[in-house]
N, C-alpha and C positions, 0 to 999 in steps of 0.2 A: 477352635475352628479347625476344619479339616485343609489340607495343603489345598484341595479342588476348590473349596469355599473361597480361602484366601486369593486365587488365581481368578477366579469369577469375580471379587472384590476389586480387584485391580482393574476389571476391565470397566472404564467409565460409560461404555457405551452398548452395557451387556443387555440392557431394556429394550435397545432399539433393535434387538433380533426378532422381536415380535412384529414390528412393521414391515421388515424384510420378509417375515413369512407370509403377511398380509399382500404383499407384492406378487410373491410368489403363486399364490391362490387366484389373484387377478389373472396372471399370464395362461391358467390354465382355463378360465370361463369363456363360454361362448361370447361371440360378440353380441349375440341377439340378447343377451341376457341384459333387465334393465340395468340402468346407470352405468353400464360397460366402458361406453365410451368416455362418459365424463369422469368415471373415476380414475380411466388410463389417463386422460388430461393433466386431472389433477398429478397424478405420481410422475409425470414427467416435467410439471410446472410448478415448482415451489413446495410442495407438499413434503418433499423430503427433508427439506431446511425445518419447516416448521416442526415437522416429529421430531426432529434433532433437538432444538429447542426446547421442546416439551419435556423430555425422558433424561436429557443432559444440563448441568449446570453450565453459567458461563463461564466459571472457572475452569471446568472440566475441559469444555472446548477450548478454550484458550490456550491450555497447557499443552495441546497435542496440535492445535492449530486448526480445528474440525469446523472451518466455516465454509458451507458450499456454495458455488460459483451463482447459481441461478440460471433461470433462461433469459431472461435478458442480457445481461452480462456476459455470458458464455456465447451467444449467438453472435453478440458484438465483436467480440474478442475473433471468433472465426471468420468474421467477416472482414477482418481487418488481414487475414493469413492471404497470400494466392493461391488458392484452393486446388489440389491436385486429385483427382477423382479415385486415382490408383496409388494414392501416396499413403505412406505408413505413419499413423495419427499415436504419440506415445503421451500419456500423462503419469508421472513419474508420483503423483501425489493426489489420484484420483478419486478418493473420496466416493460418492454416490454415483462418481460418472457423468458430472452434467457438462464437461468439454468434449469428453467423449460422445455424449449425446449431440451435442451441437455439432460434431464434425459428421455424425452419423446421418442426421438430416439431410445431409448435402451427398451421401454416398448413394452410387445406383443400386438399385434392387435387382434381385435375380429374377430367375423364371418361377421359384417356389419360395417358401418361408425358410425352409432349410439352408438351400442353395445362397441365400441372403446372409444368413448367420453365419455360415462358415465363411463367405467372403470378408464379411465385415470383422470375422474373427481372426483372418488374415492381417487384416490392416489397423486394428484398433489394440493397443496396448497399454498397459497401465499397471500400477502397484498400489498398494495402500497397506499399511500396519495394523489394520484393523477387517477382521474377515467379513463382520457385518455390512461394512461398506462395500467391500469387493463384492459379494453377493447380490447385494442390492445395486450395483451398477450393472452386472452381469443380467439381470433380469430386468432393468429400466431399459435395457437395448432390446430385449425381446420383446418387451410391450412395446418399444418404437417401431420395430419391424411388424409385428402384427397389423399394429395402426397402420401404417403404411401401406400393406399388402391387402390390409381388409379382408383378413381370410380367418377360416376357425380351424387353419388346418393343425392338425395335433401334433407336438413335440415330444418324441420318446428319447430323444438324445439330452442327458444333462446338458445344462447352460455353461457348465466349466470346460466342457469340450468342445463347445463352439467357439469358447474365448479363451483358449488356452493361453496366451499372452496378458490376460487379465487375471492378476493373482494376487494372495497377500505375499507381501517381500519390502524390503529396504530399497526402494526405487536406487538409491547411489552407489548399491552394490550390482546393479544389474546392467553392468557395460555393454553385453550384447544388445539389450533392450535400446541403449542411445544410440549404438552404431549401426541398427537396421533402422531405425527411425529417419523420416523426412521430414517431418513436421513435429517439434516438441511443443505440449500446449503445457502452459506452467500456471497454477494459483498455489504458490508455495506458500507454507505457513508464515506469518507477518512476526511472531514473537523474537524476543531479544535472547540470543544466544553467546557463547563464547566464541571469538574468530578461530578459525583451526589451527594448529600449530604450524610454525612456518608462514602463514599468510602474509603475503608483502602488500596489500590494499586496503588493509583493515587491522586494527588491535583493539585488544577489549571486548565489549560487547556490543555485536552487531546482529541487524535484523536478522532473521534464516532466510529469509527472502532473497537477500542478496547473495549468501552463500548458495543457494540453490539456483540462481542463473549462472553464476561463475561455475560452479562444478557441472551442469548441465553442456554448458559451453565448451568447457575443459573436454569432454567426453561425447560429444558429438563428433559427426563427422563434416567434412569441408560440404558446405552449401546446404545443410540442414537449416528449415527453416523455425525460427523460434518466436512464439507469440505469448506474450505473459501479462498476468494482473499482478501488479505490484503497489507497495504502499508508497505515496507521492512523495515521502521524505527522499526516497531513492532518487526521484527526479529533481528535488527541488533543495533538499538540504547540502549545505555546505561540505559537512562531516562525510558526505557519500560521494564526494569529488574523487575520490581514488579508485572507488567502485566503478564508478562512470570512466574512467581512465581504462582500468582492466576490461571493463566490456568492449570497449572501444577496439582494444588490442587483437580480441578474441572474434569479434564480429562487426558486420556493416550494420550501421542503425537507420533503420528504413522508416519508422514510425515512432512516435511518442507521443502519446494522446491522452490528456487531463479526463479523467470519468466522471469525479465526485465520489460520494458517499458508496461504499462497499454493498451494504445491505444496513437494515433497522438495527439487526443486534450485535455486527462489528462496524462500529462508528468509526472507519477510517476510510480516508479519502485515498482513492486510488488512481493509476494511470494505465494504459495501455501501452504495450512495448511490444514491438515487431523487428526480429534481427536475422541476419543470415551469416551462420558461421563462417569465417574465412578460411582460405586454406593456408597452406605454409608459405607462400609467395606473401611477403606483407611489406615487399619495397615500395608498392604504391597503394598506401592506404587510401581506402575510401568511405565516404558516409561514417564518418566519426559522430559521436556525442556532439550535437550543436552546443556552442558554448552560448551562455546568455548573451540576449542582444545588447550591445552598449548604448545606453541610453544618448541620444541626441542632446538632451536637457540637461541642466544641471541636477546633480543630487544630493541627499542629504549628506551622503560620506564626503563631498567637497565643502561642506560648510560646517558640519559637526563630527568630533571624535564619538564614534559610536561603540560600546562596549556593553557586557553583562555584566549586572551588579556582582559584588564581589562576596557578597555573604552568602554562604550556604548553610542555611538554619540549623540542621541538625547533624552535621559535620565539624563546623567551625567552634572553637573555644570560646566561651565569653569571657575574653582576658583582653587587656591593653585600655587605650582611653576609652570612655564612655561618649558616644556620638547620638544624635537626634537618629534613628531607623524608621526607614520606609519598606514597605511589602503590598502586596497587590491589594490585600483586604483592607489597610489602611490610608488608600491613598484615593481621593475622591476623583473621580474623573472630569476630564474639559474644565478644569480650573486651576487657578495660580494657588499652589500650597505654601504658608509659609508658618504654620503653627504645626508642631508635630507630638502625637501624642504617646511614642512609645521612644524608648531609647535602649542603647545595646552597647556592650563593651566590644571592641573590633580591634585588631591588629593590623588587619591589612586595608587595603584600598579604600579610602572615601572620596566624596565628591563634593567639591564646593559648588555653591548655587552661584548664577541660574545656570540650570540644565532642565531638560524634557525627559521624563520616562514613559516608556510605552510597554504596555503588559505583552509579556511573551506568548501567552497562551491567546490565541487567535483562531477562530472558529470559520470557516468558510460558510457565508450567507449571512453570518452577522451584521448587523449595520453599521457598523465600523471595526474592520477588521486591526486596525492601529489606534488603540483606544490611548490617549494619551493624559498628561498632568505635567503641568510647569513646578518646578521645587525652586523656591526663591528664598529669599533672607540672608543671612551674613554665618549662618553655623554651617560647618562641614557634616553630610550625611552619608551614613554606610547604608547601603543598596542592597536587597535581596536579590537573589540570582535568578527571579523570576520576573524580572522589570531589566526591560532593555534602555541604558542610559544614553543620553544624545547631550554632549557637552558643545555648546556654539563656541566656534573658533575665535570668534570677536568678543567672545563674553558677556554677550549682551542680554538682557531680557525683550528688547523688541527682537531679535532673532528668534529666541525660543516662542513669543506668541504667535510669529509669523508660521513655524513650524506646525504648532497645535491647531492654528486656523486651517492650515491645509492637509493636515490629518485626518480632517473631518471630510474633505472633499471627495465624491463618488469615485472621483477617477483614481484614488489611491486604492480603495476597495477592487475596482477593476485589475489594476495592476498587480495587488497582491494575489487576487485569485489566480490569475495567468501564472503567476511567478512561484507561487507555494501554497498547496492545498494541505499541508498537515498541518498539524493543531499549535505549531511553536514555530513563531518567527525566530530567525536567525540574524545575528549582526550584518550579515553580508546581504540578506535581503532587505531590512531596513536601510542600509546605507546606500541603496540602490534604489530608492523610491524617489521620484522626480521631485525637486526642490526649486521654487524660485525664490530667490534672495531678496532682502529690501530694496528696493531701489535706492540709488544713493542720493542724499539731499544735495541739490546744487544750489551754489551761494551766487546771489543776485550783486552784481557789482553797481551802486548807485551811481550815477553821474555825477563828477564833480561839482 
């Protein structure tokens, strides 16, 4: 295999170039040709994403975070911003340009098509590591301009010259791009990566989106507006608190809006975030990331000790005493479990019944987001880490029954859908679920 072939094989999106070439041909056709308008509408509204899914595997797209924003989500993000018709809009991971297109739809037109493209070229900037995407983004902007102008005016200038600030590059290395931008548009990769060396707000592995936001804020000039589409775990996950604190140090937080599923192929819940980069004077911090609202009612954590199960099945050695062992696949839902089909040796912490276990995996939209089971009996039980354990502080089976009953209520689903939309419940969120304890039994005094 030649070096050229090896290089081509390393590009998971090389087949996508054929679709980009089709877009270029479409941009040169007359508006009077059959289907031109409908083809342009398709090219600007979701077709780019469909074609990417057709030619690239899900594994390849996940590896580089290639999930295009889409028309509806991009428009909703731009609607969150305080739009400036003379602003400089920057997308450091632009892909096929969905967010730049959403901004361009609101930019004014020039007297001619070339004049419009030259003006947009001054106001729109973006980078991506894949040439096919960059060329596609430029071409789709030309299609949008032609559609809005309703013209067949010929273009002799190469698209790259109209859009000199949309180019193949590593966005993080383009400091001048961040410095000139008035608006940063972010739909960063969501994959997990190692935290940067010296990072004070995270250690180990962290979602790349978190690094993207902080780095963008650190490089932006004061007053820059940032609007971003981010995985919901950054909004609601307890491990993301240090990240939220860092964001509050760098920027004023103006909007946090849960959105729902990103799209059918990237089955991840996201939220929309709007920030304004702070100036050097931080003596009067304004608009910090809001803390979770304190419940006026009593919560689970006041009446139960809440933990994640301690058995990590593929990491923990099977040594020590043998215990009854439970995991999500062997625990029936909404019942009292007293007999156990599995055992396991375990040296770590085990739990003495009665207690309630809740499955950590929890999908928004599911009929029951906090699916529970009562564990009863006299034998201590080893619990897998995909279950959350709620031990009643009064050690009573009656409190466990009360909790399981209340977890089936619609209001618990409503609480969790608002509080956390990522797919794993956390100890903090479970502990914050409202809970009404058993009413104490009042003893009647019989008359003498």
